[in-house]
C-alpha positions in Angstrom: 0.0 0.0 0.1 1.4 3.3 -1.1 1.4 6.2 1.5 -1.4 8.1 -0.7 -3.8 4.8 -0.3 -2.8 4.5 3.3 -4.0 8.4 4.0 -7.2 7.9 2.0 -7.8 4.6 3.8 -7.9 6.5 7.0 -9.7 9.4 6.1 -6.5 11.6 6.3 -5.7 14.1 3.1 -2.3 15.7 3.1 -3.6 19.3 3.0 -5.9 18.4 6.1 -5.8 16.3 8.9 -2.0 15.0 7.8 -0.6 18.3 8.0 -1.0 17.9 11.9 0.2 14.5 12.1 3.6 15.4 10.3 4.0 18.7 12.2 4.1 16.5 15.3 6.4 14.1 14.1 8.8 17.2 12.8 8.1 16.3 9.2 6.2 19.4 8.0 8.5 19.7 5.0 6.9 16.4 3.5 3.5 18.1 3.0 4.2 19.9 0.0 5.6 16.9 -1.8 2.7 14.6 -0.5 0.2 17.2 -2.0 2.1 17.1 -5.5 2.2 13.3 -5.7 -1.2 12.5 -4.3 -3.5 15.3 -4.8 -5.9 16.6 -2.1 -8.8 14.5 -1.5 -10.6 16.9 0.5 -12.8 19.4 -1.1 -11.1 23.1 -1.8 -12.5 25.6 1.0 -10.7 28.4 2.5 -11.3 27.4 6.1 -8.8 24.3 5.3 -6.4 26.7 3.5 -6.2 24.4 0.8 -7.5 26.7 -2.4 -5.6 27.0 -5.4 -5.1 30.6 -6.4 -5.8 30.8 -10.0 -3.6 33.9 -10.5 -0.5 32.2 -9.4 -0.7 29.0 -11.4 -1.7 31.2 -14.5 1.4 33.2 -13.9 3.7 30.3 -13.7 2.2 27.8 -16.4 -0.1 30.1 -18.5 -3.9 30.1 -19.0 -3.8 27.6 -21.6 -2.0 25.0 -19.3 -4.6 25.3 -16.5 -7.4 25.2 -18.9 -6.2 22.0 -20.6 -5.5 20.4 -17.2 -8.9 21.0 -15.7 -10.5 19.7 -18.7 -8.3 16.8 -19.3 -8.1 15.4 -15.7 -11.4 13.8 -16.0 -15.1 13.9 -17.1 -16.5 17.2 -16.2 -19.3 16.1 -14.5 -17.0 14.4 -11.7 -14.8 16.0 -9.1 -10.9 15.5 -9.0 -7.9 16.1 -7.0 -5.7 18.9 -8.0 -2.1 18.2 -8.3 0.8 20.3 -9.4 2.2 17.2 -11.3 -1.2 16.8 -13.6 -0.8 20.4 -14.4 3.0 20.3 -15.2 2.0 17.2 -17.6 -0.5 19.8 -19.6 2.3 22.3 -19.5 4.7 20.0 -21.1 2.1 18.6 -23.8 1.8 22.3 -24.9 5.7 22.9 -25.2 6.2 19.9 -26.9 3.5 21.0 -29.4 5.5 24.3 -29.6 9.1 22.8 -30.2 7.6 19.9 -32.5 5.7 23.0 -34.6 8.8 24.8 -35.0 11.1 22.1 -35.6 8.9 21.3 -38.7 8.1 25.0 -39.9 11.1 24.8 -42.4 9.6 21.9 -44.1 6.2 23.0 -44.2 7.1 26.5 -45.7 9.3 24.9 -48.5 7.4 22.1 -50.1 8.7 20.4 -53.1 6.5 18.4 -55.8 6.8 14.5 -55.4 4.6 11.7 -54.3 3.7 11.9 -50.4 5.5 9.0 -48.5 3.3 6.0 -46.9 4.2 7.5 -43.4 2.7 10.9 -44.8 -0.6 9.2 -45.8 -1.0 7.2 -42.7 -0.3 10.5 -40.8 -3.2 12.3 -42.3 -5.3 9.4 -42.0 -4.6 9.3 -38.2 -5.2 13.1 -38.3 -8.9 12.6 -39.8 -9.4 9.6 -37.7 -8.7 11.6 -34.8 -11.0 14.5 -36.3 -13.7 12.0 -36.7 -13.4 11.0 -32.9 -12.9 14.3 -31.6 -16.3 15.6 -33.1 -18.1 13.0 -31.5 -16.5 13.3 -28.2 -17.2 17.3 -28.3 -20.9 16.5 -28.9 -21.0 14.3 -26.0 -19.0 17.0 -23.9 -16.5 14.2 -23.4 -13.4 16.7 -23.3 -10.7 14.7 -21.6 -10.9 11.9 -24.3 -11.3 14.7 -27.1 -7.9 16.2 -25.5 -6.4 12.3 -25.0 -6.7 11.9 -28.8 -4.8 15.5 -29.8 -2.1 14.1 -27.6 -1.8 10.9 -29.2 -1.9 12.8 -32.5 1.1 14.8 -31.6 2.9 11.5 -30.6 2.5 10.3 -33.9 3.7 13.6 -35.5 6.8 13.3 -33.4 7.5 9.8 -34.2 7.6 9.7 -38.0 10.1 11.5 -40.2 9.0 13.3 -43.3 10.4 14.7 -46.4 9.9 17.9 -48.5 7.1 15.9 -50.5 5.2 15.5 -47.4 5.1 19.3 -46.7 1.3 19.7 -47.6 0.3 16.8 -45.8 2.1 17.9 -42.8 0.8 21.3 -42.9 -2.7 19.9 -43.0 -2.3 17.6 -40.0 -0.8 20.5 -38.1 -4.0 22.8 -39.2 -6.4 19.8 -37.9 -4.7 19.6 -34.5 -4.8 23.4 -33.8 -8.2 23.8 -34.7 -9.2 20.8 -32.6 -7.1 22.4 -29.7 -8.4 25.8 -30.0 -11.3 25.6 -27.4 -9.1 24.2 -24.8 -5.7 26.3 -25.4 -6.7 29.1 -27.5 -3.7 31.2 -27.1 -0.8 28.8 -28.3 -3.3 27.9 -31.2 -4.0 30.9 -32.2 -0.1 32.0 -32.1 1.1 28.9 -34.0 -1.9 29.4 -36.7 -0.5 32.9 -37.7 2.6 31.0 -39.1 0.4 29.0 -41.4 -2.6 31.3 -42.6 -3.4 34.8 -42.4 -6.9 34.8 -41.4 -7.4 34.3 -37.8 -8.1 31.3 -36.4 -11.0 32.2 -34.3 -12.7 32.8 -38.0 -11.8 29.4 -39.1 -14.5 26.6 -38.9 -14.0 22.7 -38.1 -14.1 20.5 -41.3 -15.5 17.2 -41.9 -13.4 14.2 -42.0 -12.0 13.4 -45.1 -13.4 9.8 -46.4 -10.6 9.2 -48.7 -7.9 10.0 -45.6 -10.0 7.6 -43.2 -9.8 4.5 -45.8 -6.0 3.3 -45.1 -4.6 0.6 -46.9 -2.9 -1.2 -43.8 -4.4 -1.8 -40.4 -2.6 -2.1 -37.0 -3.6 -5.5 -35.5 -3.0 -6.6 -31.7 -1.9 -10.2 -31.6 -2.7 -12.0 -28.2 -1.4 -15.4 -27.1 -3.2 -17.0 -24.8 -5.0 -13.9 -24.0 -1.7 -11.8 -23.3 -1.0 -9.1 -26.1 2.3 -10.0 -27.5 3.0 -7.8 -30.3 0.9 -5.6 -32.9 1.4 -6.4 -36.6 0.4 -4.5 -39.8 -1.8 -6.2 -42.2 -3.6 -5.2 -45.3 -7.0 -3.8 -44.9 -9.5 -6.7 -45.6 -6.8 -9.4 -45.1 -8.2 -12.9 -44.4 -7.9 -14.7 -41.1 -5.2 -17.0 -42.6 -3.4 -14.0 -44.1 -3.1 -12.3 -40.7 -2.1 -15.6 -39.1 0.6 -16.1 -41.6 2.0 -12.5 -40.9 1.7 -13.3 -37.1 3.8 -16.5 -37.5 6.2 -14.3 -39.8 6.8 -11.6 -37.0 10.0 -12.0 -35.0 8.5 -10.8 -31.7 6.0 -13.7 -32.1 8.4 -16.6 -32.9 9.3 -17.1 -29.3 5.7 -18.3 -28.5 4.6 -19.7 -31.9 7.7 -21.1 -33.2 6.9 -24.8 -34.0 3.4 -24.4 -32.3 0.2 -25.5 -33.7 -3.0 -23.3 -32.8 -5.5 -25.1 -30.9 -7.8 -22.2 -31.6 -7.6 -18.6 -33.5 -10.2 -16.0 -32.8 -9.9 -13.1 -35.2 -11.9 -10.0 -35.3 -11.8 -8.7 -38.8 -9.3 -5.5 -38.8 -9.4 -5.1 -35.0 -7.6 -8.1 -33.1 -6.0 -11.8 -33.2 -6.1 -14.4 -30.4 -4.1 -17.3 -30.8 -4.7 -19.9 -28.2 -1.7 -22.7 -28.2 
């Protein structure tokens, strides 16, 4: 049991009763560390002295980080525990976006003719799938899952390497990302948008997902062996169970479990998952 779980099981919160305990033990210096790591289960109130001053955190992290954190930390209808660690996570995401955007800016501004790479096409497909999910999440006011999908999209942008022939697709992906991020972090979104277009972002409208981008040539199929995830393989869209099974047996990661083994049972959900029982 962690310290945080122990305190909660005893009805003790780091910013309330626990402060008396730590003072009595001469360990008052641990209070801020506990609050940062485990949060404050007790509701904020002036009488308990555990209210977060918005001005101080906005001055330190910026209004965009604070807004993003509050909407990302959980469903809007539920209470949540305020932690500096969570706020710093939202701030780091915005910093990563800033640096990623500027690292690609020269590439975006100097496009070259040529067929976009497979990686660029897949990235564009990912962006439009994110847009499709984002529109659904926003209608349901599921802001935390909408933000999570934007974080996944940024991870994908940073993961791949693109060339000059991919410039137009990359620009489109960043534009979609900023359009979707705008309700949560308007200041940084508007600032980055100004490098891409002359018209301000607040006048732009959110597009519909492009059906051509949603139809991908390859799919990622999680492969489970005896119920445990062992690898994620790429298979052509529309591949049969036999074709996907052959790809699984050809995977180096899966060879440890599958080499010389005859499956007792194969469960394939087309385009979604493959489970092999050996």
